C-alpha positions as CSV (number, residue, x, y, z in Angstrom):
1,M,-243.5,-84.3,70.5
2,E,-245.6,-87.2,71.6
3,W,-244.7,-86.6,75.3
4,V,-247.0,-83.6,75.3
5,S,-250.1,-85.7,75.5
6,K,-248.8,-87.3,78.8
7,A,-247.7,-84.1,80.5
8,L,-249.5,-83.2,83.7
9,C,-249.6,-79.5,82.6
10,R,-251.7,-80.3,79.6
11,T,-254.9,-79.4,81.6
12,V,-253.3,-76.4,83.3
13,D,-253.9,-72.8,82.0
14,P,-250.7,-72.0,80.1
15,D,-250.7,-68.6,81.7
16,D,-249.9,-70.4,85.0
17,L,-246.6,-71.7,83.5
18,F,-245.5,-68.4,81.8
19,V,-245.2,-66.2,84.9
20,P,-242.4,-63.8,85.8
21,G,-239.5,-64.2,88.2
22,A,-240.0,-65.9,91.5
23,A,-243.5,-67.1,90.6
24,Q,-241.8,-69.6,88.3
25,R,-240.6,-71.7,91.3
26,K,-244.2,-72.2,92.3
27,A,-245.3,-72.9,88.8
28,A,-242.5,-75.6,88.5
29,Q,-244.2,-77.5,91.3
30,I,-246.8,-78.6,88.7
31,C,-244.0,-80.6,87.1
32,G,-243.0,-82.5,90.3
33,H,-244.6,-85.8,89.5
34,C,-245.0,-85.5,85.8
35,P,-244.1,-88.7,83.9
36,V,-242.5,-86.7,81.0
37,R,-240.7,-84.1,83.0
38,L,-237.3,-85.1,81.5
39,Q,-238.6,-85.1,77.9
40,C,-240.1,-81.7,78.4
41,A,-236.9,-80.2,79.9
42,V,-234.8,-81.8,77.1
43,D,-237.1,-80.3,74.4
44,A,-236.9,-76.9,76.0
45,L,-233.1,-77.0,76.2
46,D,-232.6,-78.5,72.7
47,N,-234.7,-75.7,71.3
48,Q,-233.4,-73.0,73.6
49,V,-236.9,-72.0,74.7
50,E,-236.5,-68.8,76.6
51,F,-239.8,-68.3,78.4
52,G,-241.9,-70.3,80.8
53,V,-241.5,-73.3,83.0
54,W,-240.5,-76.5,81.2
55,G,-239.7,-79.8,82.7
56,G,-239.7,-78.3,86.2
57,M,-237.0,-75.8,85.2
58,T,-237.4,-72.0,85.4
59,E,-236.1,-69.7,82.7
60,R,-233.1,-68.9,84.8
61,Q,-232.2,-72.6,85.5
62,R,-232.3,-73.3,81.8
63,R,-230.1,-70.3,81.0
64,V,-227.5,-71.4,83.5
65,L,-227.4,-74.9,82.1
66,L,-227.1,-73.6,78.6
67,R,-224.3,-71.2,79.6
68,Q,-222.4,-73.9,81.6
69,H,-222.6,-76.4,78.8
70,P,-222.5,-74.5,75.5
71,D,-221.2,-77.5,73.5
72,V,-224.0,-79.9,74.4
73,K,-225.5,-81.2,71.1
74,S,-228.1,-83.5,72.7
75,W,-229.6,-82.8,76.2
76,T,-231.0,-86.4,76.1
77,D,-227.5,-87.7,76.0
78,F,-226.3,-85.2,78.5
79,F,-228.8,-86.3,81.1
80,A,-228.3,-90.0,80.3
81,D,-224.6,-89.5,81.0
82,K,-225.3,-87.7,84.2
83,G,-227.6,-90.6,85.3
84,N,-225.0,-93.2,84.4
85,Q,-222.4,-91.3,86.4
86,R,-224.6,-91.2,89.5
87,S,-225.4,-95.0,89.3
88,A,-221.7,-95.8,88.9
89,S,-220.9,-93.9,92.1
């Protein structure tokens, strides 16, 4: 996970990212301009990380994606396909 060294949150207290409920939306703001936001989200989704804010996504947001797309084998490919669909529109 070489992306970790480039993450904006690497200097943040981890307790700020592992907060309950609605506080996660505020915690996710840390990810707003992070250069590795997508890699972080992909890592959390690929590994089905249950807790904390990852890639600007709350626990609930990740659960919803995982439920909506149970057959995804690679979240990197999933997001690449989504990006290609947007640019083709």
